[in-house]
Steps between C-alpha positions, in 0.01 A plus 500: 500500500506120515427257218170315562485310169617172657237528775228559237613192303488285812160638596338472156650160407449329835168334405610394148815348649298310758263374227789360294662355812180324609412367151853368454498344846168323432613376158841381624354331808246311290765372259718374783208312663348336189661170408665472161671211317864487388625347176510150660143515632595572860308749715675835494442824694640824359753694705425859596765620254352301209151624585620863524686467170196357322255758642739785413497434127138383497358802688683737264353309198843403366438124524793257461298182551451251784803448721682303626265218382174486308208595730219276614139608445482617862801724451363634169167589661685683776727679250196611298354656813838661582532654153178699542581580861853633440425679172215687668741588781749635246233699318402663827863576589589640157187716507604631842850570370365695202272690735803580719691652208198718427461608860561877525650478845746229391600693187547809715725312740706357214547851361605624845752215528639587157517869595687422824755288309552783251557754778737265682708457183490871409858621548494809276397846619124541480204725583161400638206647308148505643216491245562432132368759256618720212700718740680222687557312173709792372686517833582127475625540141721797591634313804592204279687733264717596799563136597243486782257210538140553611263311731126574477223460760148524357141460622330480160522162319434657160800730546713198591398336174591819312845499658556136409404574139768772486760221528764717668863392470630435758184364661312727740386297806142589591293423809123518524378624836192659652687721747838670517596366839835463676517131403427576135767772472749281682424213262568740209859529622485842663745390770757375250818705469466522121151654524560864410154656500126455529255690277152580634296733275143435616234770491427414864732716713435295813605180323820665378572618854442149640734344244768758581470413869534126432786544252708714735435260789611199294800665336605854601751509212246439223391803299128574495347662192148601595217712362346780701208727409485738798752720682410346837557149371832607346617627839402170663701308241801724555479424873529131410812573289341411167766591245288554187166674558314580181202734483423527127270798554771696680750407228267614221430832675877548554567425134244761392665745739842413355379543146358842590803639679797287396441329167861381475474320834188330366700400191779352718243305704349349184850406380584332833179296476582401142187671364666760276839628384674828581424645157125469551288812461445685825150440641252783453317599819392862449413735783143617526162352597499121561181295517521176701224243439475238773577608854615181667838414653690587182298815434570622851877450457505679163295789643741536793801524268337750266379703795854514640610677181200737495348341191131583449300176528138395452390163638217280370378194690247267336376327817289742706472246782871443528606495864801727537626766735549831322684815606355844434754546223389176332130587532559835330651324198269196482178442304301178471366375170560293189840607370418416136198733514574784255311757707687413818839516325410839352387618842836415664691674220609231255553757222741705715675197656852408389482138620252237612598206721248213485588259778194295595540126559303411184683503166183528288388803700845658468509463121143627465573815704814572298312465171242758615769735634699488172191596300440804723868601512716334228821663634465379859781283642358161600617301803341164574519210742509157337374241747537178302812416299276303263357833381838617367386484138199726562702763686789507253254562216305772679753781431562568871791720609586328828395153613566395860454132581519414874579135424798593281622742765487218755711279272756774432532609861517151651745354247722807515507497881561125529729436204675838470504641854768761421294625207202535736720687751629726222145583392395590856796739528459681168128565559617780730698665218374766260447501124832676426698232685303228318549659156878511557503130593294409194739699277803329659355151457413570136844647429714243683294183434186492283123554513436177692790423737517168681501490878762298686502444877833397646597399854864481606497165675687171475220341296391790277833671426780268620790684330407839645433340837841326516685811391327724756550232767876538453461866611559629147295792367259499206285777358173486313699597191612137459145394406495741209817356344477349153653154468561573131732788588573612855544858382137508386190535716192286460152648479420497870332745740511428875155568644522393864751373753364359826703393797412435863374841612564705192329536163667700223291616207690526168839419659818634337741266322764587763286353780691228689340158512458298818405141576123473528428792267194467278516688172235584240636568152340602172688358202475338160530125435873516416581686822283260700702202372831675577393586857395140565834372364696748714315385811526126429812433291848553645662558160247767394522660845878518475482662155243757614718580801845514334443509125721192463415146396530260791714197415535330837293501817676727745474432870339836571209420271413152623 
């Protein structure tokens, strides 16, 4: 993407420049040809330099007087004419210059030039975010908390203004563009080595697929976090090696399934996403008749999950003309009608139902249906889809049991996958476990740490853990036990629980303390703040490493530890 601002200046200011040039040339030529008189009364003709000097301060209305000698009447008549001529020329040129600075194309090119300079000078790790909204704003903020910069590409000028008003620190470079082309993504720094990921969460699946194609072609090493709304599209993205594929409807249906059959796993997931602590009350999802209002993409996913577990389900779809392919099983459960109609709700069994899931794409409709359902069955468990984060206040004050917000799920999933990849890996592995396994892990975390443990991801490499790296490089052996050592007293253990150990072709869930460490290992630990500080000191500081290893204070740097 080249900078065209200089070309626009030359194009727009060509005529004004010629006007000034011609007026000056006429004025200067006249002054050099008209005879003047010197101080002794001799005929004098001004030099080109003197004429240029005089016209320069006269045309700009500064006025230093007649030079080098007093003018004759002929010269004064000519100068009078030149004053009007040159001042009009300047007025025209200044007007053109003001018009240039108001020209949308010129302003756009200046902004592009500024953006390109910012990207060129961006040496920190960063992510590229497409489209600025409430979801991507939260992703940017969470990325900044982890020391990652963000670059934004946006089509909507009003959204660009909103971003600028946020006044992010450090500054978030932003580019306005009409299309997400190869040149645009390249200009955003996608080919730079310090570009770690690109985030594309558009509702348009085809656009997300196109961006994934371009991103992987420009930089195969960059992570792609992309939204998908259909199973077919998800498979296509997997074929393109997209690392983070987020289908909020699938996630919500999986969470409902988790809450039904493994409440403790659901609790662990909420803890990993930073939504709740491990002492939170277990979610209540009773077994019995479920009524689902709104049979779109999300409704279909929820129905599939409930059906897998032989849960009795009734489906209500408001739009009779909705174009969708239905199986015989779906048709047998589905009725069309207004879901906040009392008669219809009574007909489908609202009084016998244990739960109602209202998941249309309209928040007002969702709240209205829930209000009617609660009047007919005050004890029913309410599940709702919140479409707009701005409606948080209304939903939190509506006495709803379970609120699922696709936009928040996108934020949690994307940030966890990009910023805490081991945590995301851990979550994918434990989903396959049962409630008993999960309850034991919750009990262990509560007993050995606290209700809200911190997560720490550690990689044994020269940059991330230099002391462990150097020691292992010398063919010495270390076990995971070292990372649990207290620097206050080596005989004591810190509050740490190893969650995951990942090496080349092996992933160990809940590794034992006796597990040997190797160069390149990536470790996920749950710990408290004190333990986190100790682990970081052990990895980075030779004196603390030596104490954790031997229990002795290190006085001199030994050769083996250099």
